[in-house]
Z-matrix of the N, CA and C atoms (Angstrom, degrees):
N
C 1 1.421
C 2 1.501 1 111.11
N 3 1.332 2 118.29 1 130.56
C 4 1.416 3 122.24 2 -179.41
C 5 1.540 4 109.95 3 -96.89
N 6 1.316 5 118.06 4 135.48
C 7 1.437 6 120.69 5 -179.14
C 8 1.527 7 109.22 6 -110.79
N 9 1.310 8 117.22 7 129.66
C 10 1.480 9 120.85 8 175.28
C 11 1.506 10 108.93 9 -94.33
N 12 1.307 11 117.78 10 148.72
C 13 1.436 12 121.92 11 179.89
C 14 1.519 13 108.86 12 -121.19
N 15 1.334 14 115.67 13 143.43
C 16 1.420 15 123.16 14 172.80
C 17 1.533 16 107.23 15 -115.42
N 18 1.272 17 119.09 16 127.22
C 19 1.456 18 121.00 17 179.58
C 20 1.511 19 109.42 18 -87.83
N 21 1.276 20 117.31 19 121.80
C 22 1.451 21 123.84 20 174.83
C 23 1.455 22 109.72 21 -108.07
N 24 1.308 23 118.97 22 129.23
C 25 1.449 24 121.76 23 -177.42
C 26 1.522 25 110.07 24 -100.34
N 27 1.309 26 116.48 25 124.20
C 28 1.440 27 121.57 26 174.10
C 29 1.535 28 107.05 27 -99.13
N 30 1.292 29 118.55 28 -178.33
C 31 1.459 30 122.73 29 -174.67
C 32 1.552 31 109.72 30 -60.28
N 33 1.313 32 118.44 31 -50.62
C 34 1.443 33 118.51 32 -173.58
C 35 1.545 34 113.95 33 -112.13
N 36 1.292 35 119.32 34 0.51
C 37 1.464 36 120.68 35 -174.72
C 38 1.481 37 111.55 36 -157.32
N 39 1.293 38 117.70 37 166.68
C 40 1.464 39 125.35 38 174.41
C 41 1.531 40 106.92 39 -111.65
N 42 1.279 41 114.13 40 152.97
C 43 1.478 42 120.44 41 178.58
C 44 1.529 43 107.66 42 -146.33
N 45 1.292 44 115.96 43 132.54
C 46 1.482 45 121.36 44 -179.92
C 47 1.512 46 108.72 45 -100.10
N 48 1.328 47 116.44 46 130.30
C 49 1.501 48 122.96 47 -176.15
C 50 1.514 49 105.35 48 -122.80
N 51 1.338 50 117.36 49 120.36
C 52 1.501 51 117.99 50 175.84
C 53 1.519 52 109.74 51 -64.84
N 54 1.356 53 113.71 52 142.57
C 55 1.479 54 118.38 53 176.36
C 56 1.519 55 113.06 54 -104.15
N 57 1.319 56 117.04 55 0.80
C 58 1.452 57 119.80 56 177.50
C 59 1.513 58 108.52 57 -89.79
N 60 1.356 59 112.66 58 -167.43
C 61 1.477 60 117.42 59 -179.49
C 62 1.543 61 109.43 60 -85.45
N 63 1.318 62 118.92 61 34.82
C 64 1.482 63 123.12 62 -179.27
C 65 1.518 64 109.05 63 -60.07
N 66 1.315 65 117.81 64 -27.33
C 67 1.477 66 120.48 65 -178.76
C 68 1.527 67 111.06 66 -97.76
N 69 1.288 68 118.51 67 19.32
C 70 1.462 69 121.35 68 -175.34
C 71 1.547 70 111.42 69 -56.69
N 72 1.319 71 115.88 70 -32.44
C 73 1.472 72 118.83 71 -179.69
C 74 1.537 73 110.85 72 -76.72
N 75 1.301 74 116.70 73 -16.75
C 76 1.469 75 121.52 74 178.32
C 77 1.519 76 106.88 75 -79.95
N 78 1.355 77 116.74 76 122.55
C 79 1.460 78 117.67 77 -173.42
C 80 1.566 79 112.88 78 -61.36
N 81 1.311 80 116.42 79 142.92
C 82 1.501 81 119.26 80 175.66
C 83 1.518 82 109.11 81 -62.64
N 84 1.310 83 116.24 82 160.11
C 85 1.435 84 120.53 83 179.27
C 86 1.511 85 114.61 84 -64.63
N 87 1.304 86 115.88 85 99.68
C 88 1.445 87 122.06 86 173.63
C 89 1.506 88 108.33 87 -102.74
N 90 1.279 89 117.01 88 124.84
C 91 1.433 90 120.78 89 -175.08
C 92 1.499 91 111.72 90 -109.30
N 93 1.336 92 115.78 91 138.03
C 94 1.489 93 119.11 92 173.06
C 95 1.538 94 108.53 93 -61.21
N 96 1.286 95 115.99 94 151.13
C 97 1.480 96 121.91 95 -178.26
C 98 1.533 97 114.61 96 -57.80
N 99 1.306 98 119.81 97 -22.43
C 100 1.445 99 122.02 98 -172.18
C 101 1.538 100 113.40 99 -98.52
N 102 1.335 101 118.80 100 13.99
C 103 1.461 102 118.18 101 -179.77
C 104 1.530 103 109.32 102 -101.41
N 105 1.377 104 115.61 103 161.36
C 106 1.491 105 118.31 104 -179.00
C 107 1.508 106 113.49 105 -63.72
N 108 1.315 107 114.35 106 149.23
C 109 1.434 108 122.23 107 172.56
C 110 1.535 109 109.39 108 -79.11
N 111 1.295 110 117.33 109 143.01
C 112 1.462 111 119.71 110 178.62
C 113 1.563 112 106.84 111 -114.82
N 114 1.323 113 113.97 112 136.18
C 115 1.480 114 118.23 113 179.99
C 116 1.533 115 110.38 114 -79.43
N 117 1.325 116 116.15 115 138.04
C 118 1.479 117 122.36 116 177.10
C 119 1.506 118 107.72 117 -148.68
N 120 1.344 119 115.59 118 146.02
C 121 1.449 120 122.04 119 175.27
C 122 1.531 121 106.71 120 -136.28
N 123 1.346 122 116.96 121 140.19
C 124 1.463 123 124.76 122 175.56
C 125 1.526 124 107.96 123 -128.67
N 126 1.357 125 112.71 124 148.16
C 127 1.435 126 117.92 125 177.17
C 128 1.531 127 109.65 126 -151.67
N 129 1.323 128 115.42 127 156.05
C 130 1.455 129 122.79 128 177.72
C 131 1.535 130 107.67 129 -75.13
N 132 1.374 131 114.79 130 139.30
C 133 1.462 132 120.26 131 177.52
C 134 1.522 133 110.73 132 -128.50
N 135 1.367 134 113.09 133 151.24
C 136 1.458 135 118.97 134 -178.56
C 137 1.549 136 111.71 135 -96.88
N 138 1.264 137 117.32 136 179.82
C 139 1.487 138 123.38 137 -176.35
C 140 1.533 139 111.11 138 -59.15
N 141 1.328 140 116.96 139 -41.52
C 142 1.485 141 121.88 140 -179.88
C 143 1.529 142 111.49 141 -59.56
N 144 1.360 143 114.64 142 -48.27
C 145 1.433 144 118.22 143 -179.61
C 146 1.560 145 113.54 144 -69.50
N 147 1.341 146 112.85 145 -34.72
C 148 1.491 147 116.40 146 175.43
C 149 1.522 148 110.63 147 -62.22
N 150 1.360 149 116.70 148 -40.42
C 151 1.448 150 120.40 149 178.23
C 152 1.542 151 111.30 150 -62.26
N 153 1.335 152 117.02 151 -41.33
C 154 1.462 153 120.45 152 176.59
C 155 1.519 154 113.18 153 -60.63
N 156 1.341 155 116.50 154 -27.82
C 157 1.444 156 122.23 155 177.86
C 158 1.504 157 112.66 156 -87.78
N 159 1.309 158 117.70 157 -0.74
C 160 1.454 159 121.84 158 177.97
C 161 1.539 160 115.23 159 94.18
N 162 1.315 161 117.72 160 11.52
C 163 1.439 162 120.35 161 -177.39
C 164 1.529 163 112.71 162 -108.26
N 165 1.263 164 116.18 163 173.82
C 166 1.479 165 122.07 164 174.06
C 167 1.489 166 109.56 165 -136.09
N 168 1.332 167 114.71 166 108.28
C 169 1.489 168 123.06 167 177.51
C 170 1.513 169 106.98 168 -169.53
N 171 1.344 170 115.83 169 161.05
C 172 1.432 171 121.71 170 -179.91
C 173 1.556 172 112.55 171 -78.62
N 174 1.348 173 115.02 172 -32.39
C 175 1.444 174 120.61 173 -178.80
C 176 1.522 175 109.00 174 -153.96
N 177 1.322 176 116.06 175 163.32
C 178 1.447 177 119.35 176 176.70
C 179 1.540 178 109.38 177 -173.54
N 180 1.326 179 114.05 178 -170.72
C 181 1.486 180 121.52 179 178.24
C 182 1.546 181 105.89 180 -129.07
N 183 1.319 182 113.89 181 132.51
C 184 1.471 183 121.68 182 -179.29
C 185 1.535 184 105.92 183 -111.16
N 186 1.325 185 116.46 184 125.14
C 187 1.493 186 122.17 185 176.43
C 188 1.503 187 107.87 186 -119.89
N 189 1.337 188 115.32 187 140.37
C 190 1.473 189 122.72 188 174.46
C 191 1.491 190 107.00 189 -137.71
N 192 1.328 191 117.82 190 143.20
C 193 1.457 192 122.83 191 -176.85
C 194 1.533 193 110.58 192 -134.28
N 195 1.341 194 114.79 193 161.51
C 196 1.484 195 121.57 194 178.90
C 197 1.513 196 111.13 195 -68.99
N 198 1.276 197 118.26 196 141.19
C 199 1.449 198 122.88 197 173.99
C 200 1.491 199 108.92 198 -74.79
N 201 1.333 200 116.31 199 145.17
C 202 1.521 201 117.47 200 179.90
C 203 1.509 202 111.53 201 -72.30
N 204 1.323 203 113.97 202 155.73
C 205 1.472 204 120.64 203 176.41
C 206 1.506 205 108.86 204 -109.69
N 207 1.307 206 117.83 205 55.03
C 208 1.478 207 120.66 206 -178.84
C 209 1.532 208 108.36 207 -153.52
N 210 1.299 209 113.84 208 148.81
C 211 1.483 210 121.39 209 178.09
C 212 1.507 211 110.17 210 -79.74
N 213 1.308 212 119.19 211 -11.07
C 214 1.462 213 124.15 212 -179.53
C 215 1.524 214 112.52 213 -75.76
N 216 1.343 215 115.28 214 -17.30
C 217 1.478 216 116.64 215 -175.77
C 218 1.509 217 111.45 216 -68.96
N 219 1.326 218 113.89 217 140.13
C 220 1.458 219 120.19 218 -179.09
C 221 1.493 220 112.48 219 -125.14
N 222 1.364 221 117.52 220 -5.34
C 223 1.466 222 119.66 221 -179.10
C 224 1.499 223 112.60 222 159.92
N 225 1.314 224 115.14 223 -171.20
C 226 1.445 225 122.29 224 -178.32
C 227 1.516 226 110.88 225 -130.56
N 228 1.326 227 116.47 226 151.78
C 229 1.457 228 124.74 227 168.67
C 230 1.519 229 108.01 228 -129.12
N 231 1.309 230 117.11 229 130.57
C 232 1.472 231 121.66 230 179.21
C 233 1.497 232 106.92 231 -116.11
N 234 1.332 233 118.86 232 123.45
C 235 1.461 234 124.06 233 176.93
C 236 1.520 235 109.43 234 -106.22
N 237 1.355 236 114.61 235 148.58
C 238 1.434 237 120.62 236 176.18
C 239 1.536 238 109.37 237 -133.07
N 240 1.326 239 112.08 238 144.06
C 241 1.491 240 118.65 239 175.77
C 242 1.514 241 107.03 240 -126.69
N 243 1.325 242 115.58 241 136.97
C 244 1.489 243 121.18 242 179.74
C 245 1.527 244 107.85 243 -134.95
N 246 1.284 245 115.66 244 116.63
C 247 1.456 246 121.42 245 177.07
C 248 1.510 247 113.08 246 59.39
N 249 1.315 248 118.31 247 -129.89
C 250 1.454 249 123.89 248 -179.81
C 251 1.526 250 113.42 249 -85.48
N 252 1.334 251 116.57 250 -4.30
C 253 1.496 252 120.62 251 179.70
C 254 1.490 253 109.60 252 -64.27
N 255 1.311 254 115.97 253 152.52
C 256 1.443 255 123.14 254 174.18
C 257 1.526 256 108.90 255 -69.92
N 258 1.300 257 119.12 256 148.21
C 259 1.417 258 123.58 257 175.98
C 260 1.544 259 109.42 258 -66.01
N 261 1.335 260 118.68 259 133.03
C 262 1.442 261 120.82 260 -178.94
C 263 1.536 262 110.52 261 -139.33
N 264 1.313 263 114.84 262 158.20
C 265 1.453 264 120.94 263 179.75
C 266 1.546 265 108.58 264 -75.03
N 267 1.299 266 118.45 265 124.99
C 268 1.479 267 122.89 266 178.90
C 269 1.525 268 110.80 267 -107.88
N 270 1.329 269 117.52 268 -15.95
C 271 1.454 270 120.34 269 -179.22
C 272 1.546 271 108.35 270 -157.03
N 273 1.309 272 113.90 271 141.19
C 274 1.472 273 121.11 272 170.79
C 275 1.519 274 108.11 273 -151.12
N 276 1.291 275 114.43 274 147.09
C 277 1.488 276 120.91 275 177.92
C 278 1.490 277 110.85 276 -154.09
N 279 1.302 278 114.01 277 156.13
C 280 1.495 279 120.55 278 171.63
C 281 1.495 280 112.08 279 -99.42
N 282 1.303 281 116.99 280 -2.95
C 283 1.453 282 122.77 281 179.38
C 284 1.532 283 109.36 282 -84.51
N 285 1.336 284 117.54 283 104.08
C 286 1.453 285 121.88 284 -175.98
C 287 1.496 286 113.32 285 -68.62
N 288 1.322 287 117.91 286 -14.23
C 289 1.482 288 120.21 287 177.37
C 290 1.515 289 112.25 288 -85.40
N 291 1.337 290 117.15 289 -12.79
C 292 1.446 291 123.47 290 176.63
C 293 1.538 292 110.67 291 -92.43
N 294 1.318 293 114.85 292 74.50
C 295 1.440 294 121.81 293 -175.31
C 296 1.521 295 112.90 294 -102.54
N 297 1.338 296 115.25 295 44.35
C 298 1.448 297 121.74 296 177.48
C 299 1.485 298 109.80 297 -153.24
N 300 1.405 299 116.92 298 162.46
C 301 1.453 300 118.95 299 177.46
C 302 1.549 301 105.82 300 -150.38
N 303 1.297 302 114.30 301 138.14
C 304 1.452 303 121.31 302 174.02
C 305 1.532 304 109.41 303 -106.81
N 306 1.264 305 115.77 304 112.52
C 307 1.502 306 119.48 305 -177.67
C 308 1.487 307 109.24 306 -100.88
N 309 1.327 308 116.48 307 109.12
C 310 1.481 309 121.98 308 -180.00
C 311 1.537 310 110.96 309 -104.37
N 312 1.318 311 116.84 310 -0.66
C 313 1.420 312 122.63 311 177.33
C 314 1.538 313 111.44 312 -90.67
N 315 1.366 314 114.93 313 55.41
C 316 1.465 315 120.86 314 -174.32
C 317 1.536 316 108.79 315 -132.60
N 318 1.309 317 115.94 316 160.16
C 319 1.466 318 121.89 317 177.81
C 320 1.509 319 108.14 318 -102.45
N 321 1.357 320 117.82 319 126.02
C 322 1.457 321 120.12 320 -179.23
C 323 1.502 322 109.73 321 -58.09
N 324 1.321 323 113.91 322 134.84
C 325 1.470 324 121.46 323 179.43
C 326 1.483 325 115.71 324 90.61
N 327 1.347 326 117.54 325 -20.00
C 328 1.468 327 121.20 326 178.22
C 329 1.533 328 111.72 327 -77.08
N 330 1.323 329 116.68 328 155.97
C 331 1.449 330 123.63 329 -179.45
C 332 1.530 331 109.01 330 -99.51
N 333 1.322 332 114.12 331 135.03
C 334 1.472 333 120.38 332 178.54
C 335 1.506 334 109.59 333 -128.67
N 336 1.354 335 116.18 334 151.51
C 337 1.447 336 122.68 335 177.17
C 338 1.503 337 109.38 336 -120.31
N 339 1.360 338 116.02 337 133.53
C 340 1.475 339 121.83 338 -175.09
C 341 1.555 340 107.24 339 -126.43
N 342 1.342 341 113.31 340 146.35
C 343 1.445 342 120.70 341 175.00
C 344 1.551 343 107.12 342 -146.32
N 345 1.345 344 114.50 343 130.02
C 346 1.500 345 117.91 344 178.16
C 347 1.501 346 109.13 345 -108.41
N 348 1.315 347 114.03 346 149.32
C 349 1.451 348 119.97 347 173.39
C 350 1.514 349 110.01 348 -133.38
N 351 1.331 350 117.18 349 137.18
C 352 1.424 351 121.90 350 172.81
C 353 1.532 352 106.94 351 -89.24
N 354 1.301 353 118.42 352 128.93
C 355 1.424 354 121.92 353 -178.71
C 356 1.533 355 112.59 354 -112.26
N 357 1.315 356 113.78 355 146.86
C 358 1.483 357 120.45 356 177.64
C 359 1.525 358 107.45 357 -75.50
N 360 1.343 359 116.62 358 169.41
C 361 1.476 360 121.26 359 -179.07
C 362 1.536 361 111.47 360 -57.31
N 363 1.349 362 116.61 361 -29.66
C 364 1.456 363 117.90 362 177.18
C 365 1.515 364 115.88 363 -85.22
N 366 1.327 365 118.43 364 -3.48
C 367 1.473 366 122.69 365 176.56
C 368 1.487 367 115.97 366 105.84
N 369 1.344 368 119.11 367 -11.87
C 370 1.473 369 121.89 368 178.97
C 371 1.538 370 111.18 369 -69.03
N 372 1.338 371 116.28 370 137.65
C 373 1.442 372 118.52 371 176.08
C 374 1.486 373 110.56 372 -74.08
N 375 1.350 374 114.55 373 128.57
C 376 1.503 375 118.87 374 -177.72
C 377 1.532 376 113.62 375 -117.23
N 378 1.340 377 116.11 376 -4.96
C 379 1.436 378 122.60 377 171.53
C 380 1.528 379 107.55 378 -160.26
N 381 1.320 380 117.64 379 149.15
C 382 1.413 381 120.57 380 179.20
C 383 1.516 382 112.71 381 -151.06
N 384 1.317 383 115.83 382 149.89
C 385 1.497 384 121.39 383 179.43
C 386 1.518 385 107.05 384 -86.76
N 387 1.340 386 116.59 385 161.72
C 388 1.449 387 119.16 386 163.42
C 389 1.510 388 107.44 387 -72.65
N 390 1.345 389 116.17 388 168.41
C 391 1.469 390 120.85 389 179.26
C 392 1.555 391 106.97 390 -71.85
N 393 1.343 392 114.13 391 133.29
C 394 1.468 393 122.15 392 177.08
C 395 1.542 394 107.75 393 -111.07
N 396 1.341 395 114.34 394 127.59
C 397 1.481 396 118.08 395 -176.69
C 398 1.565 397 106.20 396 -107.57
N 399 1.345 398 114.93 397 135.12
C 400 1.442 399 119.27 398 179.00
C 401 1.549 400 110.66 399 -143.93
N 402 1.317 401 117.06 400 147.98
C 403 1.425 402 121.80 401 176.04
C 404 1.546 403 108.46 402 -96.73
N 405 1.304 404 116.68 403 124.40
C 406 1.479 405 118.76 404 -178.16
C 407 1.533 406 111.55 405 -73.16
């Protein structure tokens, strides 16, 4: 399996985040019932908008979520489900200012489901969004 990398530049460092299912063994964000809900929106984007975001693809899905209001937050995990495939992590970061993801590994016209979780420094999910469904 080949893994593609997207370089994201933070203020003082760079960090490479695989965009494939390299984190498939990492469990998707499952939140206990008593944690806060996190707002998230996803939408289909075309080549022009992808170019404005710094990407190169004909189509994709752009997701953005609310930043947490807690010092316990240590990062985000974004899970995606497509058809009969198992839900898998497609993005994770420890950069709390990077609260968006551009998914260009999608098939135009297909339906995808996304869910984001804010994780504590130890890895526990402390906030999660409901599942958001979007057609690429």
